[in-house]
C-alpha positions in Angstrom: 93.8 99.0 95.2 92.6 95.8 96.7 95.3 94.4 98.9 93.9 91.2 100.4 95.3 88.0 98.9 91.9 86.4 98.6 88.9 88.4 97.6 86.1 88.2 100.1 83.0 86.3 99.1 80.9 89.2 100.3 82.6 91.4 97.7 82.2 88.8 95.0 78.5 88.4 95.8 77.9 92.2 95.9 79.4 92.5 92.4 77.9 89.4 90.8 74.4 89.0 92.5 72.4 90.9 89.9 73.9 89.2 86.9 73.7 85.8 88.6 70.0 86.4 89.2 69.5 87.3 85.5 71.4 84.2 84.3 69.5 82.0 86.6 66.0 83.3 85.7 66.9 83.1 82.0 68.2 79.5 82.2 65.1 78.5 84.1 62.9 80.1 81.5 64.6 78.1 78.8 64.2 74.9 80.7 60.5 75.5 81.4 59.8 76.3 77.7 61.9 73.2 76.6 60.6 70.7 79.2 57.0 71.3 80.5 55.9 73.2 77.4 57.6 70.7 75.1 59.0 73.4 72.7 62.1 71.4 71.6 62.9 73.7 68.6 64.4 76.1 71.1 67.6 74.0 71.3 70.5 74.8 68.9 73.6 72.8 68.1 76.3 73.0 70.7 79.2 73.5 68.2 78.4 77.0 67.1 77.9 78.1 70.7 81.3 76.6 71.7 83.0 78.3 68.7 81.5 81.6 69.8 82.7 81.0 73.4 86.3 80.5 72.1 86.1 83.7 70.0 84.7 85.7 73.0 87.5 84.3 75.3 90.2 85.5 72.9 88.5 88.9 72.6 88.3 89.3 76.4 91.9 88.3 76.8 92.9 91.0 74.3 90.8 93.6 76.0 92.0 92.7 79.5 95.6 92.9 78.5 95.1 96.4 77.3 93.2 97.4 80.4 95.9 96.0 82.7 98.5 97.8 80.7 96.8 101.1 81.5 96.7 100.3 85.2 100.3 99.2 85.3 101.4 102.3 83.4 99.6 104.4 85.9 101.3 102.6 88.8 104.7 103.0 87.1 104.1 106.7 86.7 103.3 107.1 90.4 106.3 105.1 91.3 108.3 107.7 89.3 106.5 110.4 91.3 107.7 108.8 94.5 111.3 108.5 93.4 111.5 111.9 91.8 110.0 113.4 95.0 112.8 112.0 97.1 115.4 113.2 94.6 113.9 116.7 94.7 114.0 116.8 98.5 117.6 115.6 98.5 118.5 118.3 95.9 116.8 121.0 98.0 118.5 120.0 101.2 122.0 119.3 99.8 122.3 122.0 97.1 120.8 125.0 98.9 123.2 125.0 101.8 125.2 128.2 101.7 126.1 131.0 99.3 128.2 129.8 96.4 130.9 131.7 94.6 129.0 134.1 92.4 131.0 137.3 91.8 128.1 139.0 90.0 125.7 138.5 92.9 125.7 141.0 95.7 123.8 139.4 98.6 124.6 138.5 102.2 125.2 134.9 103.1 122.0 133.1 104.0 121.3 132.4 107.7 120.5 129.0 109.0 116.9 130.1 109.7 116.5 131.5 106.2 117.9 128.3 104.6 115.5 126.2 106.7 112.6 128.3 105.6 113.5 128.0 102.0 113.9 124.3 102.3 110.6 124.0 103.9 108.9 126.1 101.3 110.3 124.2 98.4 109.6 120.8 99.9 106.1 121.7 101.1 105.2 123.1 97.7 106.2 119.8 96.2 104.0 117.9 98.6 101.2 120.2 97.6 101.9 119.4 94.0 101.6 115.6 94.6 98.2 116.1 96.3 97.1 118.6 93.7 97.9 116.1 90.9 96.0 113.4 92.8 92.8 115.5 93.3 93.0 116.6 89.6 93.2 113.1 88.4 90.3 112.0 90.6 88.4 115.2 89.9 87.9 116.0 93.6 88.3 119.8 93.9 86.5 119.7 97.2 89.7 118.1 98.7 91.8 121.2 98.0 91.5 122.7 101.5 92.4 119.4 103.1 95.1 118.0 100.8 96.8 121.0 99.2 96.2 124.3 101.1 98.0 123.3 104.3 101.3 123.0 102.4 101.1 126.4 100.8 101.1 130.0 102.1 97.6 131.3 102.2 98.0 133.8 99.4 99.8 131.3 97.2 97.2 128.7 97.9 94.3 130.9 96.9 96.1 132.0 93.7 96.9 128.4 92.7 93.3 127.4 93.3 92.1 129.7 90.6 94.1 128.0 87.9 92.6 125.3 85.7 95.6 123.1 86.2 97.1 124.0 89.6 99.7 121.2 89.6 101.3 122.7 86.5 101.6 126.2 88.1 103.0 124.8 91.3 105.9 123.3 89.3 106.2 126.6 87.5 106.5 128.4 90.8 109.2 126.0 91.9 111.2 127.0 88.8 110.7 130.7 89.5 112.1 130.2 93.0 115.1 128.4 91.7 115.9 131.3 89.4 115.8 133.7 92.3 118.0 131.5 94.3 120.6 131.4 91.5 120.4 134.9 90.2 119.6 137.0 93.3 120.7 135.0 96.3 123.6 133.1 94.8 122.6 129.9 96.6 122.7 127.8 93.5 125.5 127.4 90.9 124.7 126.6 87.3 125.2 122.9 87.6 122.9 122.7 90.6 120.3 124.8 88.9 120.3 122.6 85.8 120.0 119.5 87.9 117.0 120.7 89.8 115.4 122.0 86.6 115.7 118.5 85.2 113.9 117.1 88.2 111.1 119.6 87.5 111.1 118.5 83.9 110.7 114.9 85.0 107.7 115.9 87.2 106.1 117.5 84.2 106.7 114.3 82.2 105.1 112.2 85.0 102.2 114.5 85.3 101.7 114.5 81.5 101.7 110.7 81.5 99.0 110.6 84.1 96.9 113.2 82.3 97.3 111.2 79.1 95.7 108.1 80.7 93.0 110.1 82.5 92.0 112.1 79.4 92.2 109.3 76.9 89.5 106.7 77.6 90.0 103.1 76.8 88.9 102.6 73.1 85.1 102.2 73.3 85.0 99.8 70.4 86.9 97.3 72.6 85.1 98.0 75.8 81.6 98.1 74.4 81.8 95.0 72.1 83.4 92.9 74.8 80.3 93.6 76.9 78.0 92.8 73.9 79.8 89.6 73.0 79.7 88.3 76.6 76.0 88.8 76.9 75.4 87.4 73.4 77.3 84.2 74.5 75.4 84.1 77.8 72.1 84.3 75.9 73.0 81.4 73.5 74.6 79.2 76.1 71.5 77.6 77.6 70.1 77.0 74.1 73.2 75.0 73.2 73.5 73.2 76.6 69.9 72.1 76.9 69.9 69.8 73.9 73.1 68.1 75.2 71.6 67.5 78.6 68.3 66.3 77.1 70.2 63.4 75.4 71.0 62.1 78.9 67.3 62.0 79.8 64.3 64.3 80.2 65.1 65.1 83.8 68.7 66.2 83.0 67.6 69.3 81.2 67.5 71.1 84.6 71.3 70.7 84.7 71.3 73.5 82.1 70.6 76.0 84.9 73.7 75.5 87.1 76.1 74.9 84.3 75.0 77.8 82.1 75.0 80.2 85.1 78.5 79.1 86.1 80.0 79.5 82.6 78.1 82.8 82.0 79.4 84.1 85.4 83.0 83.2 84.6 82.8 85.1 81.3 81.0 88.1 82.8 83.5 88.3 85.7 86.4 88.4 83.2 84.7 91.2 81.4 84.1 93.1 84.7 87.8 92.7 85.7 88.9 94.3 82.5 86.4 97.1 82.8 87.4 98.0 86.3 91.1 98.2 85.2 90.5 100.7 82.4 90.7 103.9 84.4 93.3 103.6 87.2 92.7 107.1 88.6 88.9 107.0 89.4 89.3 106.2 93.1 87.7 102.7 92.7 88.6 99.4 94.4 91.3 98.4 91.8 92.8 101.8 91.2 96.3 103.2 91.9 96.4 104.0 95.6 97.4 107.7 95.1 96.2 108.8 98.5 98.5 106.3 100.2 101.4 107.2 97.9 100.9 110.9 98.6 101.0 110.3 102.3 104.2 108.2 102.0 105.8 111.0 100.0 104.7 113.5 102.7 106.2 111.4 105.5 109.5 110.8 103.7 110.0 114.4 102.7 109.0 115.8 106.1 111.4 113.4 107.8 114.1 114.7 105.6 113.3 118.1 106.9 113.9 116.8 110.4 110.2 117.0 111.4 108.9 114.4 113.9 105.2 115.3 114.2 104.2 113.3 111.2 100.8 111.9 110.1 100.3 108.1 110.1 100.5 106.1 106.9 97.3 105.3 105.1 95.9 101.9 106.1 93.6 99.8 103.9 89.9 100.3 104.5 87.8 97.2 104.0 90.9 95.6 102.3 91.2 98.5 99.9 94.1 101.0 99.9 93.1 104.3 98.4 
């Protein structure tokens, strides 16, 4: 996610330079053919070109609204992940405190060390889930050993790695541990168990929402035709402008170059902005900063556990927060 208030000109130039070169060379070609070669039939009336420009602008606005909605939904889903993660940690720490009244359970009261280890296991497995979801959405399985494995026991980590959807099975394992805590250890009563299961259900809902965005591409008819229409308009624009400038005098036809390049660049930039917002989980400049969010969750939850040796928060790199 780009975090700087003003986009650096170096980034703008890096994105636009190829298209600007194409627009400039094309406009120059039109001017040379119209002027020195005296081929005036190249010009077309301005009104149809202006009408097409209006239609394209409406189409781009419609597409960009849909693209931004996908990004914003992705950001809201990860905001839900952050909030539910904190809720889960609070439930783990405040519900699993001592043995509750459970006449049908024959088990000794849990020691402070045992409770601490159980807290740590449940919280760390949740941090692993957050990172597993992130690398699944970005399709970076090579990040498993760095982002997920450190928060799981070795055997569990290897077992989870084999699944096609590790994040799903991590939540499933959390539910299995809750059942054992309630039925065998008597550390959860029915109300607490139901409350924590609802938190796991919410995690599944958030994960499913992210997977829906990731696995359902932006409708190609909108994305493709916006690209076609922009370039069609850019191709016709110098043909419509050159006749208008020619009426001001023969030397004014060269003004077609800067004005057509400027207008074409504006329309093309709008199309690129919409295109880069279509997929918010691709680890690009304008995507949801899942790495930073996972690190924030890790810091918050480990602080709740009383840990002090915490990693630093993720800082923007070249004005981009990943």
